[in-house]
N, C-alpha and C positions, 0 to 999 in steps of 0.2 A: 451528745444525745445519740441514741440509736433509733433509727426508724424502722418500721415494720411493714408487712403487707406489700402492696404493690410498690411502695416507696423503696423498701430494702432490696428488691430484686434488681434494681439498677446499680447498687453500690459497688459490686465486684468490678464491673467495667469502669466505673468512675475512679476507683482506686488506681487502676492500671494506667488510665489516661493521665490523672494528675501526677502520679509518680513519674511518668515520662517527662511531664512538663518540668519537673524539678531537675531531671537530668539535663534538659535543654537549658534551663535557666542557670545551671551551674557553670555553663560557659562563661557567665559574667563574673564568676568568682575568681579569687586568686589574684595575687599581685603580678603584674607584668612589668617589662622593661619598656618605658615610654620610648626610649631610643630614637629611631628615625621619626617618630611622630611628634617629637618636641620641636617647637619653634622658638625663636628668640624675640623678645619684645623690647621696649625701651628701658631706660634706666630707672630704678627705684630711687627712693630718698637716700639710700645708703650708697648709691653709686654703682651697685652691682647689677649684672645683667639678669633680667627676668626671663625665664624659659616658660614659654606658653605651651599648653597642650590643647589641641583643637579637635572637635568632634561635632558631627551633626547627627542628631537622633531623630529617626522618623518612625512613626507608628499610627495607631488608630485608637480613638477613644470610643469605646463600644461595650454594651451589653446587647443593644441594638444600636447601630451607629449614632452617637450623640453629637449633633451639630454644634458648632461654634463654642466648644467647650474651652474653658481657660486651662492651660497646661503649664505646669511649673516643674522644671528639672532642678532638684536640690542636690548640692554636693557640699556636704558639711555646712558651712556658714554662707555659702554662695548659692544664688538662685538665678535661673534663666527662664524667662516666660514667653509664651506665645499663645495664639488662639487657633484652635482647630478650625478647619473650613467646614462648609455645610454637610459634608460627608463624614465628619469626625476625624479626618486625616490631619495630622500635625507634623511640623518639622521645626526643631530647636537647634540653633547653633550655639555650641559651647566653646568658649575660649578662656582658659583658666591657668593659673600658675602651676607648674609641675609639682609643687609641694602637696597638691591634692590628689596625685596619682593614686594613692592607695585609699582614698575616700570612697565610701559607698554612694552610688548614684541612685536617687529616688525620684520617680515620676508621680505627679499628682494632677488629677483632672477634676474640675468642678464645673457645674452647670453655669451657663451664661447669665441666667437670671439671678437677681440678688437673693431671692428666698428659695433657691434650688436645693432639693434634698440630695443632689448627686455629688458625691465625692468618692473617686476611684483612685486607687493607689497601686504602684508597682515598684518593686525593688529590682534593680537591674545588675548589681555587682559593683565591683571596683572600677573607677574610671580607667586606669591602666589596662585592665583586661578587656574593657569595651572597646578601647582603641585598637588593641590587638585583633579583636574579632572583626572590627570594621575594615581593617586592611588599609590598603594604599589610598583608597578614595576617601578615607576618614568619614564615611557615612555609615551609620549603624541602622539596619533595617530589621523588620520583623522576621525576614527570612534568615538573617544571621543570628538574631536573639529574639525568641518569640515574645518575651515579656516587654518589648517596646510597646506592645499593644496594652493600653491601660483599660482594664475590663473588670467586670464583676468577679471573674475567676482570679485575676491578679490581686484584686482587693482582698478576697477571701484568703489567698495565699499569703499576702503581706501580713495580715492579722495573725495568721497561724505561725508565721515566722517570728513575729514579735512576741507571741505567747510562749513559744518554745525558747526564745532568747530572754524572756522575762524583761522586755523593753524594746525600744526602737533599735533597728539594726544599724549599727554605726561602724563596724569593723568587718573585714573579710572573714575573720575567724567566727564571729557570731553569725554571719550569713551562711557560712558552710555548715557549722555545727547544727544550726536550727533546722536546716533542710533534712538532716538525718533523723530528727526526732519529731517531725511534724505529723499531725494527724490528717491523712489525705482524705479520709471519708468526710471528716468535718468541713474540709475545703469545698468539696462539691455540694454538701448541704447548705452551707452558708452562701455560696455563689448562686445557688438556685433561689434561695430566699431573697437575695438582692434583686434578681431578675423579676421575681413575682412582685416585689414591692414597686419596682420602677415601671414595669410594663403591663402588669395585670391588675392594678388597684383601681383604675377607673371604674366607677360604678359598683365596686366591691369593697365595702369598708373593712372587711376582715383582712384584706391583703395590703391595706395602707401601711406605710412606715409608721411604727408606734410613735406617738407624741413625745415620748420620754427621750428619744434620740433626735439629734439635729440633722444627721445625714447618713448615707449608706455605709460610710467607714465606721462611724460611731455605732451604728446598728450591729456590725460584726464584733466590734470591740467589746460591747456590753453583752457578755455571754448569757446572762440570765434573760435578757430581752429577747435575743435571737432564738434561744431554746424554747421560750414560751411561744414564740411565733411559729416555730417549726412543729411544735406539739399541736397547734391549732390546724396547721396544714395537713399533718398526718391523720387527724381525726376527721376532717371535713373536705380536704381537697387532694386526696392521695393521687387520683387519676391526673389532675392538673399538674401536681408536683412531677410525677413520672414523665409527662409529656414535656414539661419545661426542662427538666434535666436532660432529656433525650435531645432537645433543641440545642442545649449548650454543648453536649458531646459531639453533635454533627455540624456545629458552626465552627469552621476552621479559623475564624478570627478569635474565637474564645478558647478553643482547645485545638492543638495541632492535629492534623490528620496522621494518625499513626497505624491505621488499619490497612493491611496489605490486601491486594486483589486476591480473589479465590479462582483457582484454575480447575477445570474439570476436563478429564480426558475423554476423548471419543474412542470408545473401544476398551479393551482390557488393559490392566496395569502391567500384566506379565504376559508376553507373547512368545510361544514356542514355534520354531520353524526348523525344518530340516535344511541341511547344507544344500545350497543351490536354489532353494525356494526364493520367491520374490517377497521382499518386505514392503508393504504398502503402508505409508504413513497416514495414520488416522487423524492426527491433529488434536487440538484441544481448544477450549474456549475460556475466556477470563471475564470476570465482572468485578467491579469495584464499588464500594459504598458511596463514593463521591463521584467517580468519572463514569460509572455505568460500564458498558462493554468496552474491553481493551484488546488490542492486538497481542498476540502471543508469538514470541520468538522461539524457534526450535533449533537445538544443538544435537546433531546426531552423527555417529560414525559407524552405523550398522553395516557390517560386511557379511552378506549372507553366503559368501563362498568360503568363509572361514569359521570353523566352530568357535564359540565362545559366548560370554555373556556381555551384552552391550547396553549402555544406558542412553536413552533419548530424553534430553532435558528440555522442559518447557518453561519459559520465564515470562512474566508480565510485570510491568512497572507502572505506578500511577503517577499523576501529575504532581504529588507531593514527594515523590522519590521512594515510596514504599514499594518494595519488590518481593516477589515470591516465585518459587520454582517447584516444579513437580517432575518426577522422574518415571518414565516407563521403561521396564526391563524387557529386552529382547534376547532370547536365548536361541542360538543357532547350534544345532547338534546333529551328530550322525544318528540316523534312525534305522533301526532293524524293522523289517517287515512285521506285520500284525503277527503276534505270537500268542494271543490269548483272547478269549471272548467270554461274555457272561450273559446268560438269559435272565432277564428281570422277571419279576412276578407277573408283570402285565404281558409278558410274552415277547418283549423286544430283546433282540440280541445286540449287546454293545461290545464292539471290538476295541481293543486296547493296543496302543503302541508304547514301546519302551524307548527312552532316550538313552543311547549308549554312553558310557563313561569313558570310552577309549580315547576321546579327544581331550580329556581333561585328567587331572590327577587320579590315579587308580583308586585312591582312598575315598574319593567322593561317591556317595550313594547314587544309584541310578534313579533318575526321575521318571515318573510315569504320567501320561495324560490320557484323557478319554477322547477318541475320535468321534464326535457326534454328528458333524455334517457329512452326510452321505455314507455313514457307517452304522446305521441302525437298520436292522432288518427284522 
């Protein structure tokens, strides 16, 4: 379904963010070598040694943190369960035969109450690759794989993957291939619909989960149902939809912070100085959508005694590791005395200076700049 008006204005950013999530989640795909992570267990009925793979998976159950959710990690026909704490945080210990190394790991969270409509799902990738990402401590965290968070966004993504694969994701091939053909704009729309139904339906019957579905996962699976729901939202609650979508995009538990800081130079981006003049560093400032004002590091090798073109690089990095740089160009040149002037229509005389090309390649054109400070009469 395609949304219009105020709703559609948010989709371009939504697509970019969700596309990046798939890049992050693809770290969980592909078969790895269990190698050093394989342990040995007791003897089976056949008398052979059982090699065990061990992994602890940690994350958060949230669209807004969901306390005491029941969490199940499913690996083929094996399952491991726990209950999240009052903040929605969970930790599951997995110990399983290495024959499951190439099996897909799926996380499911349901509400703690028997009649809860909450069912959130997340596909993580193959067990072997998760162990590889986790590293020596054998603990996989959200910082290492974002989709250990089981959320409205991961649920919308999981259903989109299943639709692309025409069924449940059971192999790494289907996990990887379905990511390439997923409808990312539909993921954001569906994730927003889940959040509206869970967090905004109290006192507003239009936003309640439709009776025809049992839970939020089935809500997204039933395409006709969620399409009708979103049509209602577009018609009557476009501003609310836009606000909730923005909340999702700025909540780093739901979508990773992928927006780099913005750097603003103090002063001009290009500065011309004559040889021997003093270069005074103007500095720069940086702001970030999440962290606010950030410090700026400066890398400079300006030598005002030697003609040439110099770069002054300003860099800022936010707490999520997003980094951006901006360059100021400083040109040091031989300068000939004032050789020309021009009288403007207003009666001002503007004097010019020419930058000599003698210090550089003779084929370079001479640059010219206008001396304004103290050179208008």
